[in-house]
C-alpha positions in Angstrom: -1.1 -31.3 74.1 -3.4 -34.0 74.0 -4.2 -32.9 70.4 -0.9 -34.2 69.5 -1.0 -37.4 71.3 -4.4 -38.4 69.6 -2.8 -37.8 66.0 -1.5 -40.6 64.2 2.0 -40.8 63.5 2.6 -40.8 59.4 5.8 -42.6 58.2 8.8 -40.5 57.0 8.1 -39.5 53.3 11.9 -40.2 51.2 12.3 -38.5 48.5 11.8 -40.6 45.4 14.4 -38.8 43.2 17.5 -40.0 45.7 17.8 -43.7 45.8 20.7 -45.6 47.0 19.7 -48.1 44.0 21.7 -47.7 40.8 21.5 -49.6 37.4 23.7 -51.9 37.1 26.2 -51.3 34.2 27.5 -54.8 32.2 30.8 -54.9 30.0 29.7 -55.3 26.5 32.9 -57.6 26.3 32.7 -60.0 29.4 29.2 -59.2 30.1 30.1 -58.8 34.2 29.4 -55.7 36.4 31.3 -52.4 35.7 32.3 -50.8 38.8 32.9 -46.9 38.4 36.4 -46.9 39.2 37.0 -49.4 36.1 34.2 -47.9 33.8 35.1 -47.1 30.2 32.7 -45.5 27.7 33.4 -46.1 24.0 30.6 -45.7 21.0 27.8 -45.5 23.8 29.4 -49.5 25.2 30.6 -49.8 28.7 34.0 -51.6 29.3 35.8 -52.6 31.9 39.4 -50.9 31.3 41.0 -54.2 30.9 38.5 -55.9 28.7 38.9 -52.6 26.2 41.0 -54.6 23.5 42.0 -54.3 19.8 39.9 -57.2 18.0 42.8 -57.8 16.2 45.9 -58.3 18.5 44.3 -57.9 21.4 46.7 -55.1 22.8 44.8 -53.4 25.6 43.1 -49.7 24.3 42.7 -46.6 25.5 40.1 -43.8 24.7 43.1 -42.2 22.8 44.7 -44.5 20.4 41.3 -47.1 19.4 39.3 -46.8 15.8 36.1 -48.3 15.6 34.0 -49.8 12.7 30.8 -51.7 12.9 31.1 -52.3 16.6 34.5 -53.7 16.5 37.5 -52.1 18.3 41.0 -52.1 16.4 44.5 -50.0 17.7 45.2 -47.6 15.2 48.3 -49.5 14.0 46.3 -52.6 13.4 42.9 -50.5 11.5 45.4 -48.6 9.0 47.3 -52.1 8.2 44.0 -54.2 8.1 42.7 -51.2 5.6 45.9 -51.1 3.3 46.4 -54.6 2.7 43.2 -54.9 0.4 42.1 -50.8 0.2 38.7 -52.0 1.1 36.9 -51.4 4.7 34.6 -54.6 3.7 37.4 -57.2 2.4 40.1 -56.2 4.7 38.3 -57.0 7.8 37.0 -60.5 6.6 33.3 -59.4 5.3 32.1 -59.8 2.0 32.6 -56.7 -0.3 29.6 -54.3 -1.2 30.0 -55.7 -4.7 28.8 -58.9 -4.1 25.6 -58.2 -2.1 24.4 -55.9 -4.8 25.2 -58.4 -7.5 23.3 -61.4 -5.4 20.3 -58.9 -5.1 20.3 -58.0 -8.7 20.1 -61.4 -9.9 17.2 -62.4 -7.1 15.2 -59.3 -8.6 16.0 -60.6 -12.2 14.7 -64.3 -11.4 11.5 -63.2 -9.3 10.5 -60.8 -12.1 7.5 -62.2 -13.8 
């Protein structure tokens, strides 16, 4: 019994794989903490279920009724409406057309040539 009392007590080793600390998840829209019960993931982005809204009309979206284009989310009705207005993904959504970007690059390359 003396051998037990002479040995030093070692602190209890805890498993490193189990931790109470979890990574804090932040909503892509409001940048506030997202808790598991209100968590929604779309296009590898995390949202509160109430923050996941259409870019055009702010209607609350769900995983079954949204469409994503270049990091922006639309309800299916407005996505189709905006696309059909111009028949072009870029022009319908307020971006410059690729034709204009290409024309600018061509004119820059011509002026830079010796």
